[in-house]
C-alpha positions in Angstrom: 108.7 287.4 -72.1 111.2 289.1 -74.2 110.0 289.5 -78.1 113.7 290.2 -79.2 115.2 286.6 -78.9 118.8 287.9 -78.6 118.0 290.1 -75.8 116.2 287.3 -73.4 118.1 285.6 -70.9 117.4 282.1 -69.7 117.1 278.3 -70.9 114.5 276.2 -72.8 112.1 274.0 -71.4 114.0 271.4 -68.9 113.4 269.5 -65.7 116.0 270.3 -62.9 118.5 267.7 -62.2 118.8 268.9 -58.6 116.6 268.1 -55.4 115.9 271.7 -54.9 115.7 274.9 -56.8 115.0 278.5 -55.2 114.2 281.2 -57.7 113.8 284.8 -56.9 110.5 286.2 -58.7 110.3 289.4 -60.8 108.1 291.3 -62.5 109.0 289.9 -65.8 107.9 286.3 -65.3 108.9 283.5 -67.7 108.6 280.7 -65.5 106.7 277.8 -66.8 105.7 274.9 -65.1 104.4 271.4 -66.6 100.6 270.6 -65.9 100.5 267.1 -64.4 97.1 266.5 -66.0 97.8 266.9 -69.6 101.9 267.6 -69.8 101.1 271.3 -71.0 103.5 273.8 -70.1 101.9 276.7 -68.6 103.0 280.4 -67.2 103.3 280.4 -63.6 101.9 284.0 -62.6 104.9 286.1 -60.7 104.3 287.2 -57.3 105.9 290.4 -56.2 109.0 290.1 -53.5 108.1 286.2 -53.6 110.5 283.3 -54.0 109.5 279.9 -55.7 110.8 277.0 -54.4 110.7 273.8 -56.8 111.1 270.4 -55.6 112.7 268.4 -58.3 111.8 264.9 -59.3 114.4 262.8 -57.7 113.2 263.6 -53.9 109.6 262.5 -55.2 111.3 258.9 -56.7 112.5 258.2 -53.3 110.4 259.6 -50.8 107.0 260.0 -52.0 104.3 257.4 -52.0 103.9 255.4 -55.0 100.4 257.2 -55.9 101.9 260.5 -56.0 104.6 259.3 -58.3 102.2 258.4 -61.1 
């Protein structure tokens, strides 16, 4: 992550409000994911030349079994 705040690009912690997000990975990183067990935000290790496909909460609410939603 960039230690010089005014040079950093991005947004703060949030949940995507769209059903699907595709992110191109880079060697900088910065993507964090919320761990389900304790709610802690942790760094997602970048994988070179890869894409992250994030499925938002909206599809889970409508299509996942109740056991997955808890």
